[in-house]
Each structure stands twice: as C-alpha cells, then as structure tokens.
A tleap script that builds the chain and sets N, CA, C and O, in Angstrom:
source leaprc.protein.ff14SB
mol = sequence {
  NMET ARG LEU ALA VAL PRO GLU VAL ARG GLU
  GLY ARG ARG ALA TYR SER ARG ARG TRP ASN
  GLN SER ARG GLN GLY GLN ALA TYR HIE ARG
  ALA TYR LYS ARG THR PRO PRO TYR LYS ALA
  GLN GLU ASN ILE ARG ARG THR GLN ARG ARG
  ASN VAL PRO LYS ILE LYS ALA ARG GLU ALA
  ILE ASN ALA ALA LEU ARG TYR GLY ARG LEU
  THR LYS LYS PRO CYS ALA VAL CYS GLY ASP
  SER HIE THR GLU ALA HIE HIE LEU LEU GLY
  TYR ALA PRO ALA ASP ARG LEU GLN VAL ILE
  TRP LEU CYS PRO ALA HIE HIE ARG ARG ALA
  GLU GLU ARG LEU ARG LYS GLU ARG GLU GLY
  HIE ALA THR LEU CSER
}
set mol.1.N position { -28.634 -20.016 -12.644 }
set mol.1.CA position { -27.701 -19.819 -11.551 }
set mol.1.C position { -28.041 -20.778 -10.420 }
set mol.1.O position { -28.820 -20.471 -9.518 }
set mol.2.N position { -27.430 -21.943 -10.506 }
set mol.2.CA position { -27.728 -22.959 -9.501 }
set mol.2.C position { -27.247 -22.551 -8.109 }
set mol.2.O position { -27.829 -22.977 -7.112 }
set mol.3.N position { -26.185 -21.726 -8.023 }
set mol.3.CA position { -25.685 -21.331 -6.706 }
set mol.3.C position { -26.630 -20.378 -5.989 }
set mol.3.O position { -26.471 -20.129 -4.793 }
set mol.4.N position { -27.610 -19.844 -6.707 }
set mol.4.CA position { -28.603 -18.989 -6.062 }
set mol.4.C position { -29.564 -19.816 -5.210 }
set mol.4.O position { -30.227 -19.278 -4.322 }
set mol.5.N position { -29.641 -21.112 -5.474 }
set mol.5.CA position { -30.503 -22.003 -4.694 }
set mol.5.C position { -29.772 -22.339 -3.391 }
set mol.5.O position { -28.673 -22.891 -3.438 }
set mol.6.N position { -30.355 -22.020 -2.229 }
set mol.6.CA position { -29.655 -22.210 -0.947 }
set mol.6.C position { -29.160 -23.638 -0.713 }
set mol.6.O position { -28.068 -23.824 -0.178 }
set mol.7.N position { -29.942 -24.650 -1.104 }
set mol.7.CA position { -29.518 -26.031 -0.865 }
set mol.7.C position { -28.277 -26.370 -1.681 }
set mol.7.O position { -27.376 -27.055 -1.196 }
set mol.8.N position { -28.234 -25.892 -2.912 }
set mol.8.CA position { -27.069 -26.155 -3.769 }
set mol.8.C position { -25.844 -25.450 -3.204 }
set mol.8.O position { -24.761 -26.032 -3.139 }
set mol.9.N position { -26.017 -24.200 -2.798 }
set mol.9.CA position { -24.912 -23.420 -2.246 }
set mol.9.C position { -24.373 -24.078 -0.976 }
set mol.9.O position { -23.158 -24.188 -0.808 }
set mol.10.N position { -25.254 -24.512 -0.090 }
set mol.10.CA position { -24.816 -25.165 1.154 }
set mol.10.C position { -24.129 -26.493 0.862 }
set mol.10.O position { -23.159 -26.856 1.528 }
set mol.11.N position { -24.629 -27.212 -0.131 }
set mol.11.CA position { -23.988 -28.474 -0.516 }
set mol.11.C position { -22.574 -28.244 -1.013 }
set mol.11.O position { -21.669 -29.006 -0.674 }
set mol.12.N position { -22.368 -27.197 -1.819 }
set mol.12.CA position { -21.033 -26.879 -2.326 }
set mol.12.C position { -20.105 -26.467 -1.184 }
set mol.12.O position { -18.933 -26.842 -1.159 }
set mol.13.N position { -20.639 -25.698 -0.246 }
set mol.13.CA position { -19.816 -25.270 0.898 }
set mol.13.C position { -19.410 -26.473 1.754 }
set mol.13.O position { -18.266 -26.566 2.198 }
set mol.14.N position { -20.341 -27.377 1.979 }
set mol.14.CA position { -20.041 -28.572 2.774 }
set mol.14.C position { -18.970 -29.407 2.080 }
set mol.14.O position { -18.051 -29.908 2.728 }
set mol.15.N position { -19.090 -29.556 0.764 }
set mol.15.CA position { -18.095 -30.317 -0.001 }
set mol.15.C position { -16.722 -29.647 0.127 }
set mol.15.O position { -15.720 -30.327 0.343 }
set mol.16.N position { -16.674 -28.331 -0.006 }
set mol.16.CA position { -15.406 -27.606 0.097 }
set mol.16.C position { -14.794 -27.763 1.485 }
set mol.16.O position { -13.583 -27.947 1.611 }
set mol.17.N position { -15.623 -27.692 2.529 }
set mol.17.CA position { -15.106 -27.870 3.893 }
set mol.17.C position { -14.496 -29.256 4.065 }
set mol.17.O position { -13.412 -29.403 4.630 }
set mol.18.N position { -15.210 -30.278 3.568 }
set mol.18.CA position { -14.687 -31.646 3.691 }
set mol.18.C position { -13.372 -31.789 2.934 }
set mol.18.O position { -12.428 -32.396 3.442 }
set mol.19.N position { -13.300 -31.235 1.720 }
set mol.19.CA position { -12.078 -31.362 0.933 }
set mol.19.C position { -10.932 -30.610 1.594 }
set mol.19.O position { -9.811 -31.116 1.648 }
set mol.20.N position { -11.201 -29.393 2.106 }
set mol.20.CA position { -10.149 -28.601 2.754 }
set mol.20.C position { -9.603 -29.290 3.998 }
set mol.20.O position { -8.437 -29.106 4.346 }
set mol.21.N position { -10.434 -30.083 4.672 }
set mol.21.CA position { -9.993 -30.773 5.877 }
set mol.21.C position { -9.385 -32.133 5.582 }
set mol.21.O position { -8.816 -32.757 6.478 }
set mol.22.N position { -9.492 -32.609 4.337 }
set mol.22.CA position { -8.913 -33.902 3.976 }
set mol.22.C position { -7.396 -33.777 3.845 }
set mol.22.O position { -6.862 -32.671 3.762 }
set mol.23.N position { -6.707 -34.919 3.828 }
set mol.23.CA position { -5.257 -34.902 3.661 }
set mol.23.C position { -4.855 -34.268 2.338 }
set mol.23.O position { -3.911 -33.481 2.272 }
set mol.24.N position { -5.578 -34.621 1.296 }
set mol.24.CA position { -5.277 -34.093 -0.027 }
set mol.24.C position { -5.449 -32.567 -0.050 }
set mol.24.O position { -4.608 -31.854 -0.596 }
set mol.25.N position { -6.520 -32.083 0.534 }
set mol.25.CA position { -6.765 -30.638 0.566 }
set mol.25.C position { -5.719 -29.902 1.377 }
set mol.25.O position { -5.256 -28.837 0.971 }
set mol.26.N position { -5.340 -30.460 2.526 }
set mol.26.CA position { -4.340 -29.804 3.354 }
set mol.26.C position { -2.968 -29.819 2.688 }
set mol.26.O position { -2.208 -28.857 2.799 }
set mol.27.N position { -2.654 -30.910 1.997 }
set mol.27.CA position { -1.383 -30.961 1.265 }
set mol.27.C position { -1.369 -29.912 0.151 }
set mol.27.O position { -0.353 -29.260 -0.089 }
set mol.28.N position { -2.503 -29.759 -0.518 }
set mol.28.CA position { -2.608 -28.748 -1.577 }
set mol.28.C position { -2.354 -27.359 -1.025 }
set mol.28.O position { -1.594 -26.588 -1.611 }
set mol.29.N position { -2.980 -27.031 0.100 }
set mol.29.CA position { -2.825 -25.699 0.683 }
set mol.29.C position { -1.397 -25.461 1.179 }
set mol.29.O position { -0.862 -24.362 1.034 }
set mol.30.N position { -0.779 -26.502 1.768 }
set mol.30.CA position { 0.617 -26.365 2.199 }
set mol.30.C position { 1.522 -26.093 1.006 }
set mol.30.O position { 2.409 -25.241 1.074 }
set mol.31.N position { 1.299 -26.818 -0.089 }
set mol.31.CA position { 2.113 -26.619 -1.287 }
set mol.31.C position { 1.896 -25.221 -1.867 }
set mol.31.O position { 2.846 -24.573 -2.304 }
set mol.32.N position { 0.658 -24.765 -1.869 }
set mol.32.CA position { 0.359 -23.440 -2.428 }
set mol.32.C position { 1.049 -22.345 -1.633 }
set mol.32.O position { 1.526 -21.370 -2.214 }
set mol.33.N position { 1.111 -22.487 -0.321 }
set mol.33.CA position { 1.724 -21.456 0.510 }
set mol.33.C position { 3.226 -21.344 0.283 }
set mol.33.O position { 3.848 -20.384 0.739 }
set mol.34.N position { 3.816 -22.309 -0.413 }
set mol.34.CA position { 5.245 -22.245 -0.737 }
set mol.34.C position { 5.495 -21.656 -2.122 }
set mol.34.O position { 6.652 -21.512 -2.517 }
set mol.35.N position { 4.464 -21.317 -2.859 }
set mol.35.CA position { 4.641 -20.802 -4.219 }
set mol.35.C position { 4.997 -19.309 -4.206 }
set mol.35.O position { 4.597 -18.584 -3.295 }
set mol.36.N position { 5.740 -18.859 -5.204 }
set mol.36.CA position { 6.096 -17.436 -5.273 }
set mol.36.C position { 4.896 -16.478 -5.300 }
set mol.36.O position { 4.956 -15.440 -4.641 }
set mol.37.N position { 3.802 -16.778 -6.034 }
set mol.37.CA position { 2.686 -15.828 -6.010 }
set mol.37.C position { 2.096 -15.647 -4.611 }
set mol.37.O position { 1.751 -14.529 -4.229 }
set mol.38.N position { 1.978 -16.730 -3.848 }
set mol.38.CA position { 1.431 -16.625 -2.499 }
set mol.38.C position { 2.363 -15.795 -1.622 }
set mol.38.O position { 1.911 -14.929 -0.873 }
set mol.39.N position { 3.672 -16.063 -1.716 }
set mol.39.CA position { 4.630 -15.321 -0.902 }
set mol.39.C position { 4.648 -13.846 -1.274 }
set mol.39.O position { 4.795 -12.985 -0.406 }
set mol.40.N position { 4.499 -13.553 -2.559 }
set mol.40.CA position { 4.465 -12.157 -2.996 }
set mol.40.C position { 3.243 -11.453 -2.405 }
set mol.40.O position { 3.351 -10.321 -1.932 }
set mol.41.N position { 2.084 -12.114 -2.429 }
set mol.41.CA position { 0.882 -11.515 -1.861 }
set mol.41.C position { 1.039 -11.305 -0.357 }
set mol.41.O position { 0.584 -10.296 0.180 }
set mol.42.N position { 1.675 -12.245 0.315 }
set mol.42.CA position { 1.909 -12.104 1.755 }
set mol.42.C position { 2.807 -10.902 2.037 }
set mol.42.O position { 2.559 -10.144 2.975 }
set mol.43.N position { 3.856 -10.729 1.220 }
set mol.43.CA position { 4.752 -9.581 1.405 }
set mol.43.C position { 4.004 -8.276 1.196 }
set mol.43.O position { 4.217 -7.315 1.935 }
set mol.44.N position { 3.132 -8.229 0.200 }
set mol.44.CA position { 2.340 -7.023 -0.055 }
set mol.44.C position { 1.440 -6.734 1.135 }
set mol.44.O position { 1.374 -5.596 1.599 }
set mol.45.N position { 0.741 -7.761 1.637 }
set mol.45.CA position { -0.150 -7.566 2.790 }
set mol.45.C position { 0.625 -7.079 4.014 }
set mol.45.O position { 0.170 -6.184 4.726 }
set mol.46.N position { 1.797 -7.672 4.256 }
set mol.46.CA position { 2.613 -7.292 5.410 }
set mol.46.C position { 3.057 -5.831 5.288 }
set mol.46.O position { 3.008 -5.082 6.263 }
set mol.47.N position { 3.489 -5.430 4.093 }
set mol.47.CA position { 3.907 -4.047 3.863 }
set mol.47.C position { 2.743 -3.094 4.058 }
set mol.47.O position { 2.901 -2.033 4.662 }
set mol.48.N position { 1.578 -3.462 3.553 }
set mol.48.CA position { 0.412 -2.600 3.706 }
set mol.48.C position { 0.023 -2.438 5.171 }
set mol.48.O position { -0.348 -1.342 5.592 }
set mol.49.N position { 0.102 -3.515 5.954 }
set mol.49.CA position { -0.239 -3.410 7.377 }
set mol.49.C position { 0.729 -2.486 8.109 }
set mol.49.O position { 0.333 -1.766 9.025 }
set mol.50.N position { 2.018 -2.507 7.699 }
set mol.50.CA position { 3.005 -1.651 8.355 }
set mol.50.C position { 2.849 -0.186 7.976 }
set mol.50.O position { 3.224 0.694 8.751 }
set mol.51.N position { 2.296 0.093 6.784 }
set mol.51.CA position { 2.273 1.453 6.259 }
set mol.51.C position { 0.874 2.037 6.143 }
set mol.51.O position { 0.613 2.804 5.216 }
set mol.52.N position { -0.018 1.707 7.038 }
set mol.52.CA position { -1.397 2.198 6.963 }
set mol.52.C position { -1.462 3.727 6.958 }
set mol.52.O position { -2.185 4.278 6.128 }
set mol.53.N position { -0.749 4.449 7.837 }
set mol.53.CA position { -0.839 5.917 7.800 }
set mol.53.C position { -0.365 6.490 6.462 }
set mol.53.O position { -0.962 7.432 5.941 }
set mol.54.N position { 0.708 5.921 5.910 }
set mol.54.CA position { 1.235 6.402 4.639 }
set mol.54.C position { 0.234 6.148 3.514 }
set mol.54.O position { 0.051 7.006 2.650 }
set mol.55.N position { -0.405 5.004 3.510 }
set mol.55.CA position { -1.398 4.676 2.487 }
set mol.55.C position { -2.589 5.617 2.597 }
set mol.55.O position { -3.087 6.105 1.582 }
set mol.56.N position { -3.051 5.875 3.811 }
set mol.56.CA position { -4.186 6.785 3.997 }
set mol.56.C position { -3.833 8.204 3.555 }
set mol.56.O position { -4.676 8.900 2.989 }
set mol.57.N position { -2.604 8.636 3.803 }
set mol.57.CA position { -2.175 9.971 3.363 }
set mol.57.C position { -2.140 10.028 1.842 }
set mol.57.O position { -2.559 11.026 1.255 }
set mol.58.N position { -1.649 8.981 1.196 }
set mol.58.CA position { -1.610 8.937 -0.267 }
set mol.58.C position { -3.025 8.986 -0.839 }
set mol.58.O position { -3.276 9.681 -1.824 }
set mol.59.N position { -3.948 8.249 -0.221 }
set mol.59.CA position { -5.342 8.263 -0.677 }
set mol.59.C position { -5.959 9.649 -0.503 }
set mol.59.O position { -6.738 10.087 -1.349 }
set mol.60.N position { -5.620 10.342 0.585 }
set mol.60.CA position { -6.139 11.691 0.813 }
set mol.60.C position { -5.634 12.655 -0.258 }
set mol.60.O position { -6.391 13.493 -0.747 }
set mol.61.N position { -4.359 12.538 -0.622 }
set mol.61.CA position { -3.791 13.381 -1.670 }
set mol.61.C position { -4.488 13.113 -2.997 }
set mol.61.O position { -4.862 14.050 -3.703 }
set mol.62.N position { -4.664 11.840 -3.342 }
set mol.62.CA position { -5.317 11.496 -4.605 }
set mol.62.C position { -6.752 12.014 -4.648 }
set mol.62.O position { -7.201 12.503 -5.685 }
set mol.63.N position { -7.471 11.913 -3.539 }
set mol.63.CA position { -8.846 12.417 -3.500 }
set mol.63.C position { -8.865 13.938 -3.632 }
set mol.63.O position { -9.708 14.490 -4.338 }
set mol.64.N position { -7.940 14.615 -2.957 }
set mol.64.CA position { -7.887 16.075 -3.037 }
set mol.64.C position { -7.556 16.523 -4.462 }
set mol.64.O position { -8.112 17.508 -4.946 }
set mol.65.N position { -6.665 15.814 -5.127 }
set mol.65.CA position { -6.347 16.132 -6.522 }
set mol.65.C position { -7.561 15.892 -7.421 }
set mol.65.O position { -7.868 16.701 -8.297 }
set mol.66.N position { -8.237 14.784 -7.196 }
set mol.66.CA position { -9.386 14.412 -8.023 }
set mol.66.C position { -10.518 15.431 -7.886 }
set mol.66.O position { -11.170 15.763 -8.876 }
set mol.67.N position { -10.758 15.929 -6.677 }
set mol.67.CA position { -11.874 16.842 -6.439 }
set mol.67.C position { -11.474 18.312 -6.478 }
set mol.67.O position { -12.286 19.185 -6.174 }
set mol.68.N position { -10.224 18.591 -6.851 }
set mol.68.CA position { -9.805 19.970 -7.048 }
set mol.68.C position { -9.438 20.742 -5.794 }
set mol.68.O position { -9.253 21.957 -5.866 }
set mol.69.N position { -9.327 20.090 -4.656 }
set mol.69.CA position { -8.944 20.787 -3.427 }
set mol.69.C position { -7.441 21.027 -3.362 }
set mol.69.O position { -6.960 21.807 -2.540 }
set mol.70.N position { -6.703 20.347 -4.242 }
set mol.70.CA position { -5.251 20.452 -4.274 }
set mol.70.C position { -4.837 20.375 -5.739 }
set mol.70.O position { -5.451 19.649 -6.520 }
set mol.71.N position { -3.809 21.113 -6.111 }
set mol.71.CA position { -3.316 21.051 -7.487 }
set mol.71.C position { -1.832 20.717 -7.466 }
set mol.71.O position { -1.097 21.148 -6.578 }
set mol.72.N position { -1.403 19.942 -8.462 }
set mol.72.CA position { 0.006 19.611 -8.578 }
set mol.72.C position { 0.770 20.848 -9.003 }
set mol.72.O position { 0.285 21.657 -9.793 }
set mol.73.N position { 1.981 20.984 -8.462 }
set mol.73.CA position { 2.840 22.113 -8.790 }
set mol.73.C position { 4.184 21.578 -9.279 }
set mol.73.O position { 4.473 20.396 -9.097 }
set mol.74.N position { 5.000 22.415 -9.887 }
set mol.74.CA position { 6.344 21.973 -10.302 }
set mol.74.C position { 7.213 21.669 -9.084 }
set mol.74.O position { 6.900 22.070 -7.963 }
set mol.75.N position { 8.292 20.965 -9.323 }
set mol.75.CA position { 9.227 20.597 -8.251 }
set mol.75.C position { 9.726 21.868 -7.565 }
set mol.75.O position { 10.108 22.833 -8.227 }
set mol.76.N position { 9.717 21.855 -6.238 }
set mol.76.CA position { 10.141 23.014 -5.460 }
set mol.76.C position { 11.640 23.268 -5.594 }
set mol.76.O position { 12.104 24.366 -5.287 }
set mol.77.N position { 12.405 22.274 -6.047 }
set mol.77.CA position { 13.854 22.426 -6.151 }
set mol.77.C position { 14.280 22.772 -7.572 }
set mol.77.O position { 14.990 23.754 -7.789 }
set mol.78.N position { 13.841 21.957 -8.551 }
set mol.78.CA position { 14.352 22.133 -9.915 }
set mol.78.C position { 13.306 22.628 -10.910 }
set mol.78.O position { 13.664 22.996 -12.029 }
set mol.79.N position { 12.027 22.650 -10.541 }
set mol.79.CA position { 10.995 23.147 -11.436 }
set mol.79.C position { 10.449 22.126 -12.417 }
set mol.79.O position { 9.661 22.487 -13.290 }
set mol.80.N position { 10.842 20.857 -12.304 }
set mol.80.CA position { 10.347 19.806 -13.192 }
set mol.80.C position { 8.831 19.662 -13.018 }
set mol.80.O position { 8.314 19.770 -11.906 }
set mol.81.N position { 8.126 19.416 -14.125 }
set mol.81.CA position { 6.661 19.336 -14.047 }
set mol.81.C position { 6.170 17.960 -13.582 }
set mol.81.O position { 5.029 17.844 -13.135 }
set mol.82.N position { 7.003 16.915 -13.677 }
set mol.82.CA position { 6.619 15.575 -13.203 }
set mol.82.C position { 6.950 15.508 -11.712 }
set mol.82.O position { 8.114 15.360 -11.342 }
set mol.83.N position { 5.925 15.615 -10.852 }
set mol.83.CA position { 6.174 15.724 -9.412 }
set mol.83.C position { 5.394 14.710 -8.602 }
set mol.83.O position { 4.427 14.107 -9.069 }
set mol.84.N position { 5.852 14.542 -7.362 }
set mol.84.CA position { 5.207 13.673 -6.384 }
set mol.84.C position { 5.013 14.487 -5.106 }
set mol.84.O position { 5.772 15.415 -4.825 }
set mol.85.N position { 3.994 14.130 -4.343 }
set mol.85.CA position { 3.734 14.824 -3.078 }
set mol.85.C position { 4.675 14.290 -1.998 }
set mol.85.O position { 4.793 13.079 -1.809 }
set mol.86.N position { 5.338 15.199 -1.297 }
set mol.86.CA position { 6.226 14.829 -0.187 }
set mol.86.C position { 5.618 15.356 1.101 }
set mol.86.O position { 5.453 16.565 1.263 }
set mol.87.N position { 5.281 14.453 2.022 }
set mol.87.CA position { 4.670 14.831 3.299 }
set mol.87.C position { 5.774 15.233 4.268 }
set mol.87.O position { 6.339 14.395 4.970 }
set mol.88.N position { 6.062 16.497 4.294 }
set mol.88.CA position { 7.154 17.003 5.117 }
set mol.88.C position { 6.840 16.896 6.610 }
set mol.88.O position { 7.738 16.646 7.414 }
set mol.89.N position { 5.572 17.083 6.986 }
set mol.89.CA position { 5.189 17.073 8.400 }
set mol.89.C position { 4.774 15.700 8.911 }
set mol.89.O position { 4.551 15.539 10.111 }
set mol.90.N position { 4.665 14.715 8.040 }
set mol.90.CA position { 4.272 13.377 8.457 }
set mol.90.C position { 2.911 12.994 7.905 }
set mol.90.O position { 2.353 13.687 7.054 }
set mol.91.N position { 2.385 11.881 8.399 }
set mol.91.CA position { 1.167 11.303 7.843 }
set mol.91.C position { -0.043 11.418 8.763 }
set mol.91.O position { -1.058 10.763 8.523 }
set mol.92.N position { 0.042 12.229 9.802 }
set mol.92.CA position { -1.092 12.396 10.716 }
set mol.92.C position { -2.278 12.977 9.949 }
set mol.92.O position { -2.079 13.721 8.989 }
set mol.93.N position { -3.512 12.650 10.354 }
set mol.93.CA position { -4.691 13.144 9.636 }
set mol.93.C position { -4.695 14.666 9.431 }
set mol.93.O position { -5.137 15.144 8.386 }
set mol.94.N position { -4.220 15.411 10.394 }
set mol.94.CA position { -4.217 16.874 10.262 }
set mol.94.C position { -3.177 17.352 9.239 }
set mol.94.O position { -3.319 18.438 8.678 }
set mol.95.N position { -2.145 16.556 8.995 }
set mol.95.CA position { -1.042 16.962 8.116 }
set mol.95.C position { -1.071 16.303 6.747 }
set mol.95.O position { -0.149 16.504 5.957 }
set mol.96.N position { -2.089 15.530 6.446 }
set mol.96.CA position { -2.099 14.755 5.206 }
set mol.96.C position { -2.056 15.599 3.947 }
set mol.96.O position { -1.505 15.161 2.938 }
set mol.97.N position { -2.619 16.791 3.979 }
set mol.97.CA position { -2.629 17.634 2.786 }
set mol.97.C position { -1.537 18.701 2.814 }
set mol.97.O position { -1.461 19.537 1.913 }
set mol.98.N position { -0.696 18.674 3.840 }
set mol.98.CA position { 0.431 19.607 3.938 }
set mol.98.C position { 1.623 18.971 3.234 }
set mol.98.O position { 2.397 18.239 3.852 }
set mol.99.N position { 1.770 19.248 1.945 }
set mol.99.CA position { 2.820 18.614 1.158 }
set mol.99.C position { 3.607 19.655 0.379 }
set mol.99.O position { 3.144 20.771 0.144 }
set mol.100.N position { 4.819 19.253 -0.016 }
set mol.100.CA position { 5.560 20.016 -1.009 }
set mol.100.C position { 5.710 19.097 -2.211 }
set mol.100.O position { 5.742 17.875 -2.064 }
set mol.101.N position { 5.799 19.675 -3.380 }
set mol.101.CA position { 5.868 18.893 -4.612 }
set mol.101.C position { 7.320 18.794 -5.060 }
set mol.101.O position { 8.003 19.801 -5.247 }
set mol.102.N position { 7.780 17.536 -5.229 }
set mol.102.CA position { 9.157 17.280 -5.631 }
set mol.102.C position { 9.178 16.305 -6.798 }
set mol.102.O position { 8.302 15.449 -6.915 }
set mol.103.N position { 10.176 16.436 -7.656 }
set mol.103.CA position { 10.355 15.448 -8.728 }
set mol.103.C position { 10.824 14.146 -8.072 }
set mol.103.O position { 11.283 14.178 -6.930 }
set mol.104.N position { 10.724 13.005 -8.757 }
set mol.104.CA position { 11.107 11.733 -8.132 }
set mol.104.C position { 12.526 11.720 -7.571 }
set mol.104.O position { 12.755 11.158 -6.500 }
set mol.105.N position { 13.482 12.329 -8.272 }
set mol.105.CA position { 14.872 12.323 -7.794 }
set mol.105.C position { 15.002 13.105 -6.483 }
set mol.105.O position { 15.618 12.621 -5.534 }
set mol.106.N position { 14.434 14.293 -6.428 }
set mol.106.CA position { 14.521 15.092 -5.201 }
set mol.106.C position { 13.676 14.484 -4.082 }
set mol.106.O position { 14.015 14.621 -2.907 }
set mol.107.N position { 12.576 13.815 -4.439 }
set mol.107.CA position { 11.757 13.148 -3.434 }
set mol.107.C position { 12.559 12.028 -2.769 }
set mol.107.O position { 12.533 11.884 -1.547 }
set mol.108.N position { 13.273 11.236 -3.577 }
set mol.108.CA position { 14.109 10.167 -3.014 }
set mol.108.C position { 15.164 10.746 -2.079 }
set mol.108.O position { 15.401 10.215 -0.995 }
set mol.109.N position { 15.799 11.845 -2.507 }
set mol.109.CA position { 16.829 12.473 -1.657 }
set mol.109.C position { 16.238 12.978 -0.348 }
set mol.109.O position { 16.843 12.819 0.713 }
set mol.110.N position { 15.065 13.581 -0.420 }
set mol.110.CA position { 14.418 14.101 0.793 }
set mol.110.C position { 14.048 12.959 1.738 }
set mol.110.O position { 14.241 13.072 2.949 }
set mol.111.N position { 13.519 11.863 1.195 }
set mol.111.CA position { 13.162 10.716 2.036 }
set mol.111.C position { 14.407 10.103 2.666 }
set mol.111.O position { 14.390 9.719 3.835 }
set mol.112.N position { 15.483 10.011 1.894 }
set mol.112.CA position { 16.739 9.475 2.423 }
set mol.112.C position { 17.270 10.365 3.551 }
set mol.112.O position { 17.741 9.868 4.574 }
set mol.113.N position { 17.191 11.676 3.354 }
set mol.113.CA position { 17.647 12.604 4.389 }
set mol.113.C position { 16.818 12.453 5.662 }
set mol.113.O position { 17.370 12.444 6.762 }
set mol.114.N position { 15.488 12.332 5.521 }
set mol.114.CA position { 14.627 12.142 6.690 }
set mol.114.C position { 14.932 10.825 7.399 }
set mol.114.O position { 14.961 10.762 8.628 }
set mol.115.N position { 15.159 9.774 6.609 }
set mol.115.CA position { 15.479 8.469 7.203 }
set mol.115.C position { 16.781 8.560 7.997 }
set mol.115.O position { 16.874 8.027 9.103 }
set mol.116.N position { 17.782 9.231 7.437 }
set mol.116.CA position { 19.058 9.366 8.151 }
set mol.116.C position { 18.893 10.192 9.421 }
set mol.116.O position { 19.504 9.882 10.444 }
set mol.117.N position { 18.079 11.234 9.367 }
set mol.117.CA position { 17.815 12.039 10.567 }
set mol.117.C position { 17.165 11.221 11.648 }
set mol.117.O position { 17.523 11.332 12.820 }
set mol.118.N position { 16.182 10.376 11.254 }
set mol.118.CA position { 15.497 9.527 12.240 }
set mol.118.C position { 16.464 8.541 12.872 }
set mol.118.O position { 16.342 8.212 14.052 }
set mol.119.N position { 17.439 8.062 12.077 }
set mol.119.CA position { 18.408 7.095 12.597 }
set mol.119.C position { 19.578 7.770 13.319 }
set mol.119.O position { 20.408 7.098 13.932 }
set mol.120.N position { 19.638 9.093 13.243 }
set mol.120.CA position { 20.707 9.814 13.931 }
set mol.120.C position { 21.976 9.925 13.122 }
set mol.120.O position { 23.044 10.152 13.691 }
set mol.121.N position { 21.895 9.769 11.789 }
set mol.121.CA position { 23.087 9.859 10.932 }
set mol.121.C position { 23.039 11.091 10.046 }
set mol.121.O position { 23.573 11.059 8.938 }
set mol.122.N position { 22.435 12.145 10.481 }
set mol.122.CA position { 22.253 13.334 9.642 }
set mol.122.C position { 23.606 13.948 9.287 }
set mol.122.O position { 24.524 14.001 10.105 }
set mol.123.N position { 23.697 14.409 8.042 }
set mol.123.CA position { 24.906 15.122 7.608 }
set mol.123.C position { 24.521 16.574 7.361 }
set mol.123.O position { 23.338 16.910 7.305 }
set mol.124.N position { 25.507 17.416 7.215 }
set mol.124.CA position { 25.248 18.834 7.012 }
set mol.124.C position { 24.972 19.167 5.547 }
set mol.124.O position { 24.548 20.283 5.247 }
set mol.125.N position { 25.200 18.239 4.641 }
set mol.125.CA position { 25.010 18.546 3.217 }
set mol.125.C position { 23.573 18.421 2.794 }
set mol.125.O position { 23.251 18.646 1.627 }
savepdb mol mol.pdb
quit
C-alpha cells in the first residue's frame, strides 16, 4: 500500500491539485457538471436538503420498527396489509412516532388532501 506512505500520499495530492487547477482539469470538471449523472446527484442533494425533517422522521420510524417499539398495522381505511406510515401531526421530533398506517393509494390521497389544505384549496369530499 504505497498510499500509506505519507510522502507518496502528499505527492499524489499535490499532483491532483495541480491537475485540477490546470486548464485541462477545469475543462474536465466543467464538462462533468453538465452530464446527466451529475445533475441527477445534484437534484437528489437539493431534495434532501429541503426535506431534512421528513427524512429524520422516516429514519425514526424505521428504527422504531427495527427495534420493536412500533409495529406495522393494516391500512386504517381499507385494511390492506401493505402499508406506509403517515405522519398526521407533522415531522417535529415529538410527533415522529405518531403515525397512522395507510396503504399507498390512501397515503397518496391523504398527502394530496393535506397539500390542498395548506394551499387553501380544501374541498369537503
């Protein structure tokens, strides 16, 4: 493992810095940032930064399921056994485990209804 030798590792880092600052290196990086894989990763990172509370709530649910503090139940509407956790009270740390279990179809409807309520377009149905 030559990279374990500090002089070799520093030499490689210095070479990389010089190449990254060269015209060829900068052109390479500019071209890479226009590729679909890079843009896809950027979109994922941007979405994750916007949804930190939701991600943390999902992780809390998964941990509670894994350690037995929470158990999956059938859909509260139709009784389907394939369910997802719906955070009715929101994603605050105190409310992360306060969920109702809904099948994917009813979960989508519930999320759509909440979104419309937040936007002020609530219907009576």
